[in-house]
N, C-alpha and C positions, 0 to 999 in steps of 0.2 A: 443720446448714448445708445438707446435700444437699436437705432438704425445701423449701428456699427457691429452689433452682435453677430450677424451672419458673416461679415467680413472676418471678424476675429476667429469665429469657429472654423472657417476655411483656412485661415492662417495656421492654426494648430493642426488641422487635418493634413495640410500639405507638408508641414514640418515633420509630422509623424510619418508620412510617406517617405520622406527623404531619410529619416532615421532608419526605417525598415530596409531601405535600399542599401544603406551603409552597413547594416548587419549582414546582409547577403554577401556583400563584397568582402567583409571581414572574414566570413565563414570560408569562402573560397580561397582567399589569400592564405588562410591558415593551412589549407590543404596543399597549397604550393603550386597549383596549376588550374587554369580555367579550361574545362573541356566542354564538349557538346551537351553533356548531361549535368553540368555544374549548376549550382543554385542561381548564379547570375543569369545564365541562359534561360533557366526555367522561369525565373522572375520576369525576364524580358517578355517571354511568351504569355505569361499571365497578364501582364500590363496591356499587351496588345489585345488579348482576348476581352479583357474588361472594357477597354476603350471601344472596341467594335460592338460589343453587346449593349453597352450603354447608349450608343448612338441609335441602334436598332430599337431598343426598348422605349426610348423617349422620343422617337421620331414622330409618333402620332400625337404626343402632347405638345410638341413644338412644331405645330403644323406649318408655321411660316417658313420653317427651314427643313421640312421633311425630306425633300429631294437631296439637299446638301448633306444632311445627316446620313442618309442611306448610301449616298455616293462615297462619303468619307469612310463609312463602315466597310464598304467593299474594298476601298483602297487599303485600309488597315488589315482586312482579311487576307489580301494578297501577301502583305508583310508577314502575317501569322503563318501562312502556309510555307512561305520562304524559309522561316526559321526551322521548319521540319523537313527541309529538302533532303538531307542525308537519310533520315528514317523512312520517309516516303519512297525514295528511290530504291532503297534496299528491301523494304518490307512489302511494298506493293508492286511497282514495276519501274523500270528505268525512265527517268524524266516525269515521274508521277506528279511532282510538285508543279512542274510547268503546265501540265494538263489541267490540274485542279485550279491553278491560278488563272488559266485562260478561260475556264468556265465562269469564274467570278467576274473577270473583266468583261466578258461578252454580256452577261446579265446586267452589269452596271452600265455598259455602253448603251444597251437597248433602252434602259430607263432614262439615261441622260439625253439620248436623241429625242425621245418622246417628250421630255420636259426641259428642253434646252433653255428656252427663254426664262422659265421659272428658276432654273438653277443659277443662271447668270445674275438674276435679281437677288437671289438668296446669298450668293457669294459676295456681291457688292455690298450688301447690308451687313453681313456678319464679319466681313473682313475689317470693319471699323472697330471691332471689339477687342479688348485685351486678351480674351480667351483665344481668339484666332491668332493673335500675336504670339501667345504662349506656344500654341500648337506649331505654328510656322517656324518659330525659333528652334523648337525641339526637332523638327524635321530637317532643318539646315544642319544642326549639330550631328544628327544621325547620318545623313547622307553625304555631307561635305567635310565637316571638321573631323569626325571620327575616322574617316578614311584617310585624310591627310595626316592626322595624328598617329595613325597606325602604320605608317610607311616604315619598312624595315630599315632603310638608310638612317632615319632619325635615331632609332634605337641602337643601331650599330655604332653610330658616332658617340652616343651618350655612354655606352657600356664598354667601349673598346679598351679604354685605359684600365678600368676595373678588371676586365677579363684578362688583360695582359699581366696585371700585377698579381692577381690572387688565384687564378686557375692554375692548377698543378700541370707541369709539363712532363712529358715522358719521351725520351729519345729526341729531344728538340722540338716536339710537337705538343700542343695543348691537348689534354685528355678530353676536354669539352670544347667543341668548335664555337666560335664567336656567335654564329647564327643560332646555334642550339642554346647558348647561354642567354641570349637576349630574348628568345621566343616566348618563354613563360611570362616575362615581365611585360613585353609588348602586348601579348594577347590579353593578359589580365587587365592592363590599363585601357586598352581599346574597348574591351567588352564593358568595362565600368563606365566609360564615356557613353556608350550606347545605352546602357541601363539608365543613366541620367537623362538622356534624350527621350527615352520612352516614358520616363516619369513626368517630364515636362509636357510631353504630348498628352498624357492622361489628364494632367491638370488643365490643359487647354481644352480638351474634350468636355470635361466637367463644367468649365466656365461657359463654354459655348452652349451647352445644354441648358444651363441655368438662364442664360440670356434669352435663348429661344423660347423657353417656357414662359418667362416673364413677358416677353414681347407678344406672344400669342394670347396671354391672359388680358393684356391691355386692350388688344383689338376687340376681344369679346365684350369688354366693358364699354 
């Protein structure tokens, strides 16, 4: 039974994470619109930052996967910078986020080129873990499903009848256009899906780190 305690602890921890994510969604839904400075957006950025920092922090302890962890942290770092694109472009200079991202990419590429064979072996090994499966699933949800899910046409089809029935008309025209009517719902739903994806990716990062540390300890023994 004791062998299951770590698994049970992680189950409650991840359930708690999902509960906190739902609270941030509930908070923004109560406001009525998800903007760039919304709690959902901020939480996404926090999850990205935590994931990247964890990978850097434990890269030395999981020596068997050090290059992989640092590469993945750089990948998430680019995502983190991308989340601040508007602020960086307005507060620093135009296309600032692209420049910062390019610097991160160059640093990571240099490391990858120098350790290419080691990175391939690390990826081949860690790709067999369910932590990697978690991360990969979150990544697919983030970059594929959420984009398809957030297409305007889908939400226009869903809300057209409601808009036509309940939005007040004036001089034969709706006071609120259909696209404006559906936009808050579409944006809030799409950002919530992205938040879920980032949460799943964080869980994947934690599980990969745990696997990497255990694997490194076994080799020492």
